[in-house]
C-alpha positions in Angstrom: -66.6 -6.5 11.9 -62.8 -6.5 11.3 -60.6 -9.2 12.7 -59.2 -6.9 15.4 -62.7 -5.6 16.3 -64.0 -9.2 16.5 -61.3 -10.3 18.8 -61.7 -7.3 21.1 -65.5 -7.6 21.2 -65.6 -11.4 21.8 -62.7 -11.2 24.3 -64.5 -8.6 26.3 -67.6 -10.6 26.4 -65.8 -13.8 27.5 -63.8 -11.9 30.1 -67.0 -10.4 31.6 -68.4 -14.0 31.9 -65.2 -15.5 33.3 -64.6 -17.4 30.1 -61.5 -15.7 28.8 -59.7 -19.0 28.6 -62.1 -20.0 25.8 -60.9 -17.6 23.1 -58.2 -20.0 21.6 -60.8 -22.8 21.4 -63.3 -20.5 19.5 -60.6 -19.3 17.1 -59.4 -22.9 16.4 -62.0 -23.6 13.8 -62.2 -21.2 10.8 -65.9 -21.7 10.2 -66.8 -21.1 13.9 -64.7 -18.0 14.0 -66.0 -16.6 10.8 -69.6 -17.1 12.1 -68.9 -15.3 15.4 -67.0 -12.6 13.7 -70.2 -11.5 12.0 -71.4 -8.6 14.1 -75.1 -9.3 13.7 -74.7 -13.0 14.4 -72.6 -12.4 17.5 -74.9 -9.7 18.9 -78.1 -11.8 18.3 -76.5 -14.9 19.8 -75.4 -13.0 22.9 -78.9 -11.6 23.2 -80.3 -15.1 23.1 -77.8 -16.3 25.7 -78.6 -13.4 28.0 -82.2 -14.8 28.3 -80.8 -17.9 30.1 -79.8 -18.2 33.7 -76.0 -18.5 33.2 -73.7 -18.2 30.2 -71.5 -21.3 30.1 -68.5 -22.4 28.0 -70.7 -25.1 26.3 -72.8 -22.3 24.8 -69.8 -21.6 22.5 -69.4 -25.1 21.3 -69.3 -25.4 17.5 -72.4 -27.6 17.8 -74.6 -25.0 19.6 -73.4 -22.2 17.3 -74.3 -24.3 14.3 -77.8 -25.1 15.7 -78.4 -21.4 16.2 -77.4 -20.8 12.6 -80.0 -23.4 11.7 -82.7 -21.5 13.6 -82.8 -23.9 16.5 -82.8 -21.3 19.2 -84.2 -23.6 21.9 -81.5 -26.2 21.3 -78.8 -23.7 22.5 -79.9 -24.2 26.2 -80.7 -28.0 26.0 -78.8 -30.7 27.9 -76.2 -32.4 25.6 -78.3 -35.7 25.8 -81.3 -33.9 24.4 -79.7 -31.9 21.6 -80.5 -34.2 18.7 -84.1 -34.8 19.8 -84.6 -31.0 20.2 -84.0 -30.4 16.5 -87.0 -29.6 14.4 -88.0 -32.7 12.3 -88.0 -30.8 9.1 -84.5 -29.5 9.7 -83.4 -33.1 10.6 -84.8 -34.6 7.5 -83.5 -31.9 5.2 -80.0 -32.4 6.7 -80.2 -36.2 6.1 -81.5 -35.8 2.6 -79.0 -33.2 1.6 -76.1 -35.2 3.1 -77.1 -38.4 1.3 -77.4 -36.7 -2.1 -74.1 -34.8 -1.5 -75.6 -31.4 -2.1 -74.1 -30.1 1.2 -70.7 -30.4 -0.4 -71.4 -28.5 -3.6 -70.3 -25.1 -2.2 -66.5 -24.9 -1.5 -67.1 -22.2 1.1 -68.5 -24.0 4.2 -70.3 -22.1 6.9 -71.9 -22.9 10.3 -75.2 -23.8 8.8 -73.7 -26.4 6.4 -71.3 -27.8 9.1 -74.3 -28.2 11.4 -76.3 -30.1 8.7 -73.5 -32.5 8.1 -73.1 -33.1 11.8 -76.9 -33.7 12.2 -76.9 -36.3 9.5 -73.8 -38.1 10.9 -75.3 -38.0 14.4 -78.6 -39.4 13.2 -76.8 -42.3 11.4 -74.8 -43.1 14.5 -77.8 -43.2 16.7 -79.6 -45.6 14.3 -76.7 -48.0 13.9 -75.1 -47.5 17.3 -71.7 -47.6 15.5 -69.2 -45.2 13.9 -68.6 -47.3 10.8 -70.6 -44.9 8.7 -68.5 -42.0 9.7 -65.2 -43.8 8.9 -66.6 -44.8 5.5 -67.7 -41.2 4.8 -64.4 -39.7 5.6 -62.7 -41.7 2.9 -64.8 -40.0 0.2 -63.9 -36.4 0.6 -60.9 -34.2 1.6 -60.1 -33.6 5.2 -61.0 -29.9 5.1 -64.6 -30.8 4.2 -65.0 -32.6 7.5 -63.1 -30.5 10.2 -65.9 -28.1 11.1 -68.7 -30.7 10.8 -66.8 -33.1 13.1 -66.2 -30.3 15.6 -70.0 -29.8 15.6 -70.6 -33.6 15.8 -68.6 -33.9 19.0 -71.1 -31.8 20.9 -74.1 -33.3 19.2 -73.5 -37.0 19.7 -74.2 -38.8 23.0 -71.0 -40.8 22.4 -68.2 -38.2 21.8 -65.4 -40.4 23.3 -66.5 -43.3 21.1 -66.4 -41.0 18.1 -62.8 -40.0 18.9 -61.8 -43.6 19.6 -63.2 -44.7 16.3 -61.1 -42.1 14.5 -57.8 -42.8 16.3 -57.0 -46.5 16.0 -53.9 -48.5 15.1 -53.1 -47.8 11.4 -55.2 -44.6 11.5 -54.3 -42.2 8.7 -52.6 -38.9 9.5 -55.8 -37.2 8.2 -57.9 -38.9 10.9 -55.5 -38.1 13.7 -55.4 -34.5 12.5 -59.2 -34.3 12.7 -59.1 -35.7 16.3 -56.8 -33.0 17.4 -58.9 -30.3 15.7 -62.1 -31.6 17.3 -60.6 -31.5 20.8 -59.0 -28.1 20.4 -62.0 -26.4 18.9 -64.5 -27.5 21.5 -65.0 -25.8 24.9 -62.7 -28.1 26.7 -60.1 -26.7 29.2 -56.4 -27.2 28.7 -56.0 -29.9 31.4 -59.1 -31.8 30.1 -57.8 -31.6 26.6 -54.6 -33.3 27.6 -56.4 -35.9 29.7 -58.6 -36.7 26.8 -55.7 -37.1 24.4 -53.8 -39.3 26.9 -56.9 -41.5 27.3 -57.1 -42.0 23.6 -53.5 -43.2 23.6 -54.4 -46.0 26.0 -57.2 -47.4 23.9 -60.4 -49.1 25.2 -58.7 -51.9 27.1 -55.7 -50.1 28.4 -53.2 -51.1 25.7 -51.0 -48.4 24.3 -51.6 -46.9 20.9 -48.7 -48.0 18.7 -45.7 -45.6 18.6 -46.4 -44.6 15.0 -49.9 -43.2 15.8 -48.7 -41.6 19.0 -45.9 -39.9 17.1 -48.4 -38.7 14.5 -50.6 -37.4 17.3 -47.8 -35.3 18.8 -46.9 -34.0 15.4 -50.4 -33.0 14.5 -50.9 -31.5 18.0 -47.7 -29.4 17.6 -48.9 -28.1 14.2 -52.2 -26.9 15.7 -51.0 -25.9 19.2 -47.4 -26.1 20.2 -48.3 -25.3 23.8 -50.7 -28.2 24.0 -48.1 -30.5 22.5 -45.6 -29.5 25.1 -48.1 -30.2 27.9 -49.0 -33.5 26.4 -45.4 -34.7 26.1 -44.6 -33.6 29.7 -47.6 -35.6 31.0 -46.8 -38.6 28.8 -43.2 -38.7 30.1 -44.5 -38.4 33.7 -46.7 -41.4 33.2 -44.1 -43.3 31.1 -40.6 -42.3 32.2 
């Protein structure tokens, strides 16, 4: 469907389910939006959701949309803690294999299916090692645009989303990593107030110490580039906490 038709159709569906606030989040990630803009994909996904008890904001997370693209219909309604275990073993092993041999990055045009596979491989590695070192090392090997949609999916797939964000935004973090953090938060089904609370929490670190001024300035800059309204709210909240 056309861009205007997609917006109208998706907006109407969200409004009918009291989720109209979710549209900016869905549109934040290009791969997610392209997937939902496909009429057949959207109508079939809505049909699947209608079989459940209630349609929730989490059903429109990049993670669940990617799992649906991978044919994992049952995973759409699973509890976040059960998502990774609910994935078919063949799908899991294929994702890990294709990630390790770099074949997932051969096509310059990424889609929900590919983003989901990368997220599955990264989530599997994190669960085995109980650390995010592998993610940080992987990010250094490819351009930022190769990771944005996959990391947006990973946020909903991992059982340690806060740990993932904290690993990305540390003292001396690159602008690339901070930009990815902002994208992950804005593209997931998180309300505006919760988005700001999450960003403020990241600026205070694990032990309450403030993130250095350089990184906080970069965070505001990247947040403004992606969402001026969110940047304004963040700064107002920051100044209220730190006059």
